[in-house]
PyMOL commands that place a pseudoatom at each C-alpha (Angstrom):
pseudoatom trace, name=CA, resn=MET, resi=1, chain=A, elem=C, hetatm=0, pos=[-26.863, -1.851, -11.746]
pseudoatom trace, name=CA, resn=SER, resi=2, chain=A, elem=C, hetatm=0, pos=[-24.430, 1.018, -11.275]
pseudoatom trace, name=CA, resn=ASN, resi=3, chain=A, elem=C, hetatm=0, pos=[-25.228, 1.066, -7.558]
pseudoatom trace, name=CA, resn=ILE, resi=4, chain=A, elem=C, hetatm=0, pos=[-23.965, -2.507, -7.224]
pseudoatom trace, name=CA, resn=ALA, resi=5, chain=A, elem=C, hetatm=0, pos=[-20.842, -1.666, -9.216]
pseudoatom trace, name=CA, resn=ALA, resi=6, chain=A, elem=C, hetatm=0, pos=[-20.213, 1.400, -7.051]
pseudoatom trace, name=CA, resn=LYS, resi=7, chain=A, elem=C, hetatm=0, pos=[-20.539, -0.692, -3.902]
pseudoatom trace, name=CA, resn=LEU, resi=8, chain=A, elem=C, hetatm=0, pos=[-18.075, -3.244, -5.275]
pseudoatom trace, name=CA, resn=ARG, resi=9, chain=A, elem=C, hetatm=0, pos=[-15.583, -0.509, -6.199]
pseudoatom trace, name=CA, resn=ALA, resi=10, chain=A, elem=C, hetatm=0, pos=[-15.893, 1.046, -2.742]
pseudoatom trace, name=CA, resn=ARG, resi=11, chain=A, elem=C, hetatm=0, pos=[-15.419, -2.327, -1.095]
pseudoatom trace, name=CA, resn=ARG, resi=12, chain=A, elem=C, hetatm=0, pos=[-12.310, -3.045, -3.159]
pseudoatom trace, name=CA, resn=ALA, resi=13, chain=A, elem=C, hetatm=0, pos=[-10.911, 0.391, -2.346]
pseudoatom trace, name=CA, resn=GLU, resi=14, chain=A, elem=C, hetatm=0, pos=[-11.448, -0.228, 1.382]
pseudoatom trace, name=CA, resn=ALA, resi=15, chain=A, elem=C, hetatm=0, pos=[-9.728, -3.613, 1.098]
pseudoatom trace, name=CA, resn=ARG, resi=16, chain=A, elem=C, hetatm=0, pos=[-6.755, -2.011, -0.709]
pseudoatom trace, name=CA, resn=THR, resi=17, chain=A, elem=C, hetatm=0, pos=[-6.511, 0.614, 2.010]
pseudoatom trace, name=CA, resn=ARG, resi=18, chain=A, elem=C, hetatm=0, pos=[-6.634, -2.020, 4.761]
pseudoatom trace, name=CA, resn=ARG, resi=19, chain=A, elem=C, hetatm=0, pos=[-3.923, -4.075, 3.057]
pseudoatom trace, name=CA, resn=ALA, resi=20, chain=A, elem=C, hetatm=0, pos=[-1.715, -1.024, 2.522]
pseudoatom trace, name=CA, resn=LEU, resi=21, chain=A, elem=C, hetatm=0, pos=[-2.133, 0.078, 6.122]
pseudoatom trace, name=CA, resn=SER, resi=22, chain=A, elem=C, hetatm=0, pos=[-1.426, -3.419, 7.387]
pseudoatom trace, name=CA, resn=ARG, resi=23, chain=A, elem=C, hetatm=0, pos=[1.704, -3.603, 5.238]
pseudoatom trace, name=CA, resn=ALA, resi=24, chain=A, elem=C, hetatm=0, pos=[2.833, -0.195, 6.506]
pseudoatom trace, name=CA, resn=ILE, resi=25, chain=A, elem=C, hetatm=0, pos=[2.327, -1.297, 10.128]
pseudoatom trace, name=CA, resn=ASP, resi=26, chain=A, elem=C, hetatm=0, pos=[4.317, -4.484, 9.506]
pseudoatom trace, name=CA, resn=THR, resi=27, chain=A, elem=C, hetatm=0, pos=[7.223, -2.604, 7.931]
pseudoatom trace, name=CA, resn=ALA, resi=28, chain=A, elem=C, hetatm=0, pos=[7.210, 0.485, 10.182]
pseudoatom trace, name=CA, resn=SER, resi=29, chain=A, elem=C, hetatm=0, pos=[10.711, 1.707, 10.929]
pseudoatom trace, name=CA, resn=SER, resi=30, chain=A, elem=C, hetatm=0, pos=[10.082, 2.531, 14.585]
pseudoatom trace, name=CA, resn=ALA, resi=31, chain=A, elem=C, hetatm=0, pos=[7.642, 1.840, 17.381]
pseudoatom trace, name=CA, resn=THR, resi=32, chain=A, elem=C, hetatm=0, pos=[6.391, 5.421, 17.283]
pseudoatom trace, name=CA, resn=VAL, resi=33, chain=A, elem=C, hetatm=0, pos=[5.514, 5.220, 13.591]
pseudoatom trace, name=CA, resn=ARG, resi=34, chain=A, elem=C, hetatm=0, pos=[3.859, 1.842, 14.178]
pseudoatom trace, name=CA, resn=GLN, resi=35, chain=A, elem=C, hetatm=0, pos=[1.728, 3.277, 16.980]
pseudoatom trace, name=CA, resn=GLU, resi=36, chain=A, elem=C, hetatm=0, pos=[0.684, 6.216, 14.808]
pseudoatom trace, name=CA, resn=LEU, resi=37, chain=A, elem=C, hetatm=0, pos=[-0.336, 3.839, 12.030]
pseudoatom trace, name=CA, resn=LEU, resi=38, chain=A, elem=C, hetatm=0, pos=[-2.275, 1.688, 14.479]
pseudoatom trace, name=CA, resn=ALA, resi=39, chain=A, elem=C, hetatm=0, pos=[-4.116, 4.782, 15.704]
pseudoatom trace, name=CA, resn=ILE, resi=40, chain=A, elem=C, hetatm=0, pos=[-5.010, 5.659, 12.106]
pseudoatom trace, name=CA, resn=ALA, resi=41, chain=A, elem=C, hetatm=0, pos=[-6.203, 2.102, 11.467]
pseudoatom trace, name=CA, resn=GLN, resi=42, chain=A, elem=C, hetatm=0, pos=[-8.374, 2.135, 14.586]
pseudoatom trace, name=CA, resn=ALA, resi=43, chain=A, elem=C, hetatm=0, pos=[-9.849, 5.531, 13.694]
pseudoatom trace, name=CA, resn=ARG, resi=44, chain=A, elem=C, hetatm=0, pos=[-10.694, 4.318, 10.175]
pseudoatom trace, name=CA, resn=HIS, resi=45, chain=A, elem=C, hetatm=0, pos=[-12.258, 1.129, 11.527]
pseudoatom trace, name=CA, resn=THR, resi=46, chain=A, elem=C, hetatm=0, pos=[-14.766, 3.016, 13.684]
pseudoatom trace, name=CA, resn=HIS, resi=47, chain=A, elem=C, hetatm=0, pos=[-15.985, 5.022, 10.665]
pseudoatom trace, name=CA, resn=MET, resi=48, chain=A, elem=C, hetatm=0, pos=[-16.221, 2.130, 8.206]
pseudoatom trace, name=CA, resn=ARG, resi=49, chain=A, elem=C, hetatm=0, pos=[-19.735, 0.947, 8.972]
for i in range(1, 49): cmd.bond("trace and resi %d" % i, "trace and resi %d" % (i + 1))
show_as sticks, trace
zoom trace
């Protein structure tokens, strides 16, 4: 049972991270910061699964 709970917690944490990163990209103060955040998001996406 704890394995299922751990998977749910990990999934929620990933969703929180995606939302936070998306919010940061949307509110980035400059194009350079936005591009850096997009690079981070793309790097995270390749390691997710």
